[in-house]
C-alpha positions as CSV (number, residue, x, y, z in Angstrom):
1,M,-12.2,-6.8,-0.8
2,V,-12.9,-7.4,-4.8
3,D,-11.1,-6.3,-8.0
4,N,-14.4,-5.9,-10.2
5,I,-18.3,-5.5,-8.5
6,P,-20.3,-7.3,-10.3
7,T,-24.0,-5.5,-10.8
8,T,-25.4,-8.6,-9.2
9,I,-22.8,-8.6,-6.4
10,R,-25.6,-7.3,-3.7
11,N,-27.8,-9.8,-4.4
12,V,-25.5,-12.8,-3.9
13,L,-23.3,-11.4,-0.8
14,G,-26.2,-9.0,0.6
15,I,-23.6,-6.0,1.0
16,V,-21.4,-4.7,-1.9
17,P,-18.0,-4.8,-0.7
18,A,-14.9,-2.7,-0.9
19,A,-12.9,-2.0,-4.3
20,E,-9.3,-2.4,-5.9
21,K,-8.7,-2.4,-9.6
22,L,-5.6,-3.1,-8.5
23,L,-6.8,-6.8,-7.5
24,E,-6.6,-7.4,-11.0
25,Q,-2.6,-7.7,-10.9
26,V,-3.0,-10.5,-8.2
27,F,-5.3,-12.4,-9.5
28,E,-5.2,-12.3,-13.5
29,K,-0.9,-11.1,-14.5
30,G,0.0,-13.5,-11.1
31,R,1.7,-10.8,-8.9
32,F,1.3,-12.8,-5.3
33,I,4.3,-13.7,-3.9
34,E,2.9,-17.8,-2.3
35,M,3.7,-19.0,1.3
36,E,2.5,-21.8,4.0
37,E,0.9,-21.3,6.5
38,F,0.1,-23.5,9.5
39,G,-0.2,-25.8,6.7
40,V,-2.3,-24.1,4.3
41,K,-0.8,-22.1,1.0
42,I,-1.9,-19.1,1.7
43,R,-1.2,-16.3,-2.1
44,L,0.0,-13.0,-1.2
45,P,-0.2,-9.7,-3.3
46,T,3.7,-8.2,-3.5
47,V,4.9,-5.5,-2.0
48,D,3.8,-3.1,-5.1
49,V,0.5,-4.3,-5.7
50,L,0.1,-3.4,-1.3
51,L,1.9,0.0,-2.0
52,A,0.3,1.5,-4.7
53,P,-3.8,2.0,-3.4
54,K,-1.6,3.4,-0.6
55,F,-0.2,5.8,-2.2
56,I,-3.7,6.7,-4.5
57,V,-5.8,6.8,-1.3
58,L,-3.5,9.1,0.9
59,P,-4.5,12.7,-0.5
60,R,-8.1,12.2,0.5
61,R,-7.3,10.7,3.7
62,N,-9.4,13.4,6.2
63,K,-8.8,11.3,9.4
64,D,-5.1,11.4,11.0
65,H,-5.1,8.5,12.3
66,K,-6.6,7.1,8.9
67,K,-3.4,8.7,7.1
68,W,-0.6,8.0,10.0
69,K,-1.8,4.2,9.0
70,D,-0.8,4.2,5.6
71,I,2.7,6.3,6.5
72,A,3.4,3.3,8.9
73,D,2.6,1.3,6.4
74,I,3.8,2.9,3.8
75,Y,7.7,2.7,5.7
76,A,6.7,-1.5,6.7
77,L,6.2,-2.6,2.5
78,I,9.1,-0.6,1.9
79,W,11.5,-1.5,5.0
80,Y,11.3,-4.8,5.2
81,S,10.3,-5.9,1.5
82,E,13.2,-8.8,0.1
83,E,13.2,-7.2,-3.0
84,K,15.7,-4.0,-3.2
85,L,14.3,-0.1,-3.7
86,D,14.7,0.6,-7.0
87,V,13.6,-2.9,-7.7
88,S,10.0,-2.0,-5.7
89,K,9.8,1.2,-7.0
90,S,10.3,0.2,-10.4
91,K,7.5,-2.4,-9.8
92,T,5.3,-0.3,-8.5
93,L,5.4,2.5,-11.2
94,T,3.8,0.0,-13.3
95,L,0.5,0.7,-11.6
96,I,0.5,4.3,-10.5
97,S,2.9,7.3,-11.2
98,Q,5.5,9.5,-10.1
99,K,3.8,11.9,-10.2
100,D,0.7,9.7,-7.6
101,I,4.3,9.1,-5.5
102,Q,5.1,12.8,-4.5
103,N,1.1,13.7,-4.6
104,A,1.0,11.6,-1.8
105,F,3.7,12.5,-0.3
106,S,3.3,16.4,-0.5
107,T,-0.2,15.9,1.6
108,I,2.3,15.1,4.6
109,K,2.6,17.2,7.3
110,D,6.0,16.3,10.1
111,I,3.2,16.1,12.8
112,D,1.9,12.9,10.7
113,F,5.4,11.5,9.6
114,Q,5.6,12.1,13.5
115,K,2.8,10.2,14.7
116,A,3.1,7.0,12.4
117,S,6.6,6.7,13.6
118,N,5.6,7.1,17.7
119,A,3.3,4.1,16.7
120,I,5.2,2.0,15.7
121,G,8.0,2.6,17.7
122,V,10.2,4.1,14.2
123,K,13.0,6.6,14.5
124,L,11.4,9.1,12.5
125,D,14.4,10.9,11.1
126,E,14.1,6.8,9.5
127,M,11.1,6.6,8.5
128,K,11.2,10.0,6.4
129,N,14.5,8.8,5.3
130,V,13.2,5.2,3.6
131,I,10.5,6.9,3.0
132,N,11.5,10.1,1.0
133,G,14.3,6.9,-0.7
134,F,11.0,5.4,-2.1
135,I,9.8,8.7,-3.3
136,K,12.7,10.1,-5.0
């Protein structure tokens, strides 16, 4: 996955990688956390950079299992973030609009929340409360 696809990329890699424009935030704006695992320093995108594309793609999901995975990912990113909810939301809103967030969840039915909560073993009410707290 890259933030920008050069016209010659297929010649170099033999494929065209997936593009995610928000990765520019990681590479050029320093929106990452650094940690060490197995003796190697790694950089991971911040929670807001991971959340924003999930909200953007959610309304376009046409495969239920992908929608459920995105819902579960959004829940986990919000719930397990070390940042307070209002801080994560504020940072996410520098990347996408409140309308993008609301639009994402206007397409979600109760069955989608149910399937996502079942998939990761979280109570339905807990998942809805965490995500709805972020949306509002």
